[in-house]
C-alpha positions in Angstrom: 0.0 0.0 0.0 1.4 3.4 -1.0 1.9 6.2 1.5 -1.1 8.1 0.0 -3.4 5.1 0.3 -5.0 3.9 3.5 -8.0 1.9 4.5 -10.8 3.8 6.1 -14.1 2.6 7.6 -15.6 -0.4 5.7 -12.2 -1.2 4.4 -12.4 1.4 1.6 -9.3 3.1 0.3 -8.9 6.7 1.4 -6.5 9.2 0.0 -4.2 11.1 2.3 -4.4 14.8 1.8 -2.2 17.6 3.2 -5.2 18.3 5.6 -5.3 14.8 6.9 -1.6 14.7 7.4 -1.8 18.0 9.3 -4.7 16.8 11.3 -2.8 13.7 12.3 0.2 15.8 13.2 -1.9 18.1 15.4 -3.7 15.1 17.0 -0.3 13.6 17.9 0.9 16.9 19.3 -2.4 17.3 21.3 -2.1 13.8 22.8 1.6 14.5 23.7 0.7 17.8 25.4 -2.2 16.2 27.3 0.1 13.4 28.5 2.7 16.0 29.5 0.0 17.9 31.4 -1.1 14.8 33.2 2.4 13.9 34.2 2.9 17.4 35.6 -0.3 17.3 37.6 0.7 13.9 39.0 4.1 15.3 39.9 2.5 18.3 41.6 0.2 16.0 43.6 3.2 13.8 44.6 5.2 16.8 45.7 2.3 18.1 47.7 1.8 14.7 49.4 5.5 14.5 50.3 5.5 18.0 51.7 2.4 17.2 53.9 4.1 14.0 55.1 7.2 15.9 56.1 5.2 18.5 58.0 3.3 15.7 59.7 6.5 13.8 60.6 8.0 17.0 62.0 5.0 17.7 64.1 4.9 14.2 65.4 8.6 14.3 66.3 8.0 17.6 68.3 5.3 15.9 70.3 7.6 13.1 71.5 
């Protein structure tokens, strides 16, 4: 199958156009950015949890 040929729904040939290539590129970038945002949010939550744990440990140590 040539680069410009692909199979779409119902196994019919579809032609790649500059628009579909650009759409695919943008969709890839969008997915990559969303994944990066998700990782950043998880890192932020992790850092917050670690900071809270350190404060709790420090407070507990002072009580002893």
